[in-house]
C-alpha positions as CSV (number, residue, x, y, z in Angstrom):
1,M,-9.9,30.1,-4.0
2,H,-10.4,28.8,-0.5
3,D,-13.9,30.1,-0.1
4,K,-15.4,26.9,-1.4
5,T,-13.1,24.5,0.4
6,S,-15.0,22.4,2.9
7,K,-13.8,20.3,5.8
8,E,-14.7,17.3,3.7
9,D,-12.4,18.6,0.9
10,I,-9.6,19.0,3.4
11,Y,-10.2,15.6,4.9
12,N,-10.1,14.0,1.4
13,E,-6.8,15.7,0.6
14,V,-5.3,14.7,3.9
15,I,-6.2,11.0,3.2
16,K,-4.8,11.3,-0.3
17,I,-1.5,12.6,0.9
18,L,-1.2,10.1,3.7
19,T,-1.8,7.2,1.4
20,K,0.2,8.3,-1.6
21,K,3.2,9.9,0.0
22,Y,3.4,8.2,3.5
23,G,2.2,4.7,2.6
24,V,-0.7,4.7,5.1
25,E,-3.4,2.2,4.2
26,E,-6.7,4.0,3.6
27,D,-8.6,1.5,5.7
28,E,-6.4,2.4,8.7
29,I,-7.4,6.0,8.6
30,K,-10.3,7.2,10.7
31,Q,-11.3,10.7,11.8
32,D,-10.0,10.0,15.3
33,S,-6.7,8.3,14.1
34,I,-3.7,9.7,15.9
35,L,-0.9,10.5,13.4
36,G,1.8,9.1,15.6
37,D,0.3,6.2,17.5
38,D,-2.3,4.9,15.0
39,L,-0.7,5.8,11.7
40,N,2.9,5.3,12.8
41,L,4.2,8.7,11.6
42,G,7.3,10.1,13.4
43,T,7.7,13.8,14.3
44,L,9.6,14.6,11.1
45,E,7.1,12.8,8.9
46,I,4.3,14.7,10.6
47,Q,6.1,18.0,10.0
48,D,6.7,17.1,6.4
49,F,3.0,16.1,6.1
50,L,1.9,19.4,7.5
51,L,4.2,21.2,5.0
52,D,2.7,19.2,2.2
53,I,-0.8,20.3,3.3
54,S,0.2,23.9,3.7
55,E,1.6,23.9,0.1
56,K,-1.5,22.2,-1.2
57,F,-3.8,24.7,0.3
58,Q,-1.5,27.7,-0.1
59,F,-1.2,29.0,3.4
60,E,1.8,29.5,5.7
61,Y,3.1,26.5,7.6
62,E,3.7,28.7,10.6
63,D,0.0,29.7,10.7
64,L,-0.8,26.1,11.1
65,I,1.9,25.2,13.6
66,E,1.2,28.1,15.9
67,N,-2.4,26.8,16.4
68,I,-1.3,23.3,17.3
69,E,-1.2,23.1,21.1
70,E,-0.4,19.4,21.7
71,E,2.6,17.4,20.6
72,L,2.6,16.6,16.9
73,E,2.5,12.8,17.5
74,D,-0.8,13.3,19.4
75,L,-2.6,15.0,16.5
76,T,-5.7,13.2,15.2
77,I,-6.9,13.4,11.6
78,N,-10.0,15.4,12.8
79,L,-7.9,18.0,14.7
80,T,-5.6,18.3,11.8
81,V,-8.5,19.0,9.4
82,S,-9.9,21.6,11.9
83,Y,-6.5,23.3,12.2
84,I,-6.2,23.5,8.4
85,Y,-9.7,24.8,8.1
86,D,-9.0,27.5,10.7
87,A,-5.6,28.3,9.0
88,L,-7.6,28.9,5.8
89,K,-10.0,31.2,7.8
90,L,-13.0,29.5,6.2
91,D,-15.4,30.1,9.1
């Protein structure tokens, strides 16, 4: 299932979830947007968002979290997409 998932597919899904569930305006979202500072998501919202993503792409939340080295609030959209891509092992 994941073999054909591209980083662009992941990016688009990230945008969709952020806008529909978390009320972020699409024009505020850029690849280098920081989830905490730029998009005003708190730690719990970011954790919920990452859970939503793990459910959508059917991988373990823990597989994603263990790869994230910095604080959740400092994650950018681009880093999040890369971590998801890596968690799906799509290299």
